[in-house]
C-alpha positions in Angstrom: -55.2 156.2 103.9 -54.5 156.0 107.9 -56.9 154.4 110.2 -57.0 156.8 113.4 -59.8 155.5 115.4 -63.1 153.6 115.7 -65.9 156.0 114.5 -68.8 153.8 116.4 -70.1 150.4 117.3 -74.0 149.7 116.1 -76.3 147.1 117.1 -79.3 146.3 114.9 -82.8 146.8 116.2 -86.4 146.0 114.8 -87.4 148.9 117.3 -84.8 151.4 118.2 -87.1 153.5 120.4 -87.8 150.4 122.5 -83.9 148.8 122.4 -82.9 152.5 123.4 -85.3 152.4 126.5 -84.0 148.9 127.5 -80.6 150.3 127.4 -81.3 153.7 129.4 -83.2 151.5 132.3 -80.9 148.5 132.2 -77.4 150.3 132.0 -78.0 153.8 132.5 -76.9 154.8 129.1 -77.6 158.3 128.0 -78.2 158.8 124.4 -77.6 161.8 122.2 -81.0 162.0 120.6 -82.9 160.1 117.9 -82.5 160.5 114.4 -86.2 159.7 112.9 -87.9 159.1 109.6 -91.7 159.5 109.0 -91.9 159.9 112.7 -90.0 156.5 113.7 -86.7 156.5 115.9 -84.0 154.7 113.1 -80.9 155.6 114.9 -79.6 157.0 118.3 -75.9 156.9 119.9 -74.5 157.1 123.4 -71.1 158.9 123.8 -68.2 157.8 125.8 -65.1 159.2 126.1 -63.3 157.9 122.7 -66.2 155.6 121.9 -69.6 155.8 120.6 -72.3 153.1 121.0 -75.2 153.2 118.6 -78.6 151.4 117.8 -79.7 151.5 114.2 -82.9 150.1 112.2 -82.1 146.6 110.9 -82.9 147.6 107.4 -80.0 150.2 107.4 -77.6 147.9 109.0 -78.5 144.9 106.8 -78.7 142.6 109.9 -81.2 141.2 112.2 -81.1 141.8 115.9 -79.4 138.9 117.6 -76.9 138.8 115.1 -74.5 141.6 116.0 -71.1 141.6 117.0 -70.3 141.8 120.7 -69.8 145.2 122.4 -68.1 145.2 125.8 -69.2 148.0 128.2 -66.4 148.9 130.9 -67.8 149.1 134.4 -65.9 150.1 137.7 -67.5 147.4 139.5 -68.8 144.1 137.6 -70.2 142.6 140.6 -72.6 145.5 141.9 -73.4 145.7 138.4 -74.4 142.3 138.0 -76.6 142.5 141.4 -77.9 145.4 140.2 -79.2 144.2 136.6 -80.6 140.8 138.3 -82.2 142.8 141.1 -84.3 144.9 138.2 -85.0 141.3 136.4 -82.3 141.0 133.6 -80.6 137.7 133.3 -76.7 138.0 133.3 -74.5 135.4 133.0 -72.1 134.4 135.8 -69.0 136.4 135.4 -65.6 134.9 134.6 -62.0 135.9 135.0 -59.3 136.1 132.6 -55.6 137.4 133.5 -56.5 141.0 132.5 -60.3 141.0 133.5 -63.6 140.0 134.9 -66.2 139.4 132.1 -70.3 138.7 132.1 -72.6 138.5 129.4 -76.4 139.5 129.2 -78.8 140.1 126.0 -80.5 143.2 125.3 -84.3 143.5 124.8 -83.8 142.3 121.0 -81.4 139.2 121.7 -78.2 140.8 121.1 -75.2 139.7 123.1 -73.7 142.6 124.9 -70.9 142.4 127.8 -69.7 143.7 131.1 -66.0 144.1 131.5 -63.8 145.3 134.1 -60.0 145.5 133.7 -57.7 144.4 136.4 -55.4 146.6 138.2 -52.0 146.4 136.3 -49.2 145.1 137.9 -46.7 147.2 138.9 -44.1 146.0 136.1 -46.3 146.9 133.6 -48.1 144.0 132.4 
């Protein structure tokens, strides 16, 4: 067996439709379309080059909302993203820098921690 890629990241949700609406409004994500059972949205996913972010009914994931591991969304301008989110009423932690990036965290509508991430330009020597 050879692992070739990560298929997707999934966050648990007690109300996938409501959580999806939060991600669409707060972060501008575009979801592919719901998988529903008995008329209730149980799964949806947003596609990115080389990655997929998913929301899944907590009973399918086997975890409650707020217990998910973290996903880091790459942004082109973290400061602009923070200003925009705060202007819309979303609480975003103060950003912090590492040698390779700047990060800031926030919580989705169900308490899952998510992160904004902006890579720093690489130095000319390749580091």
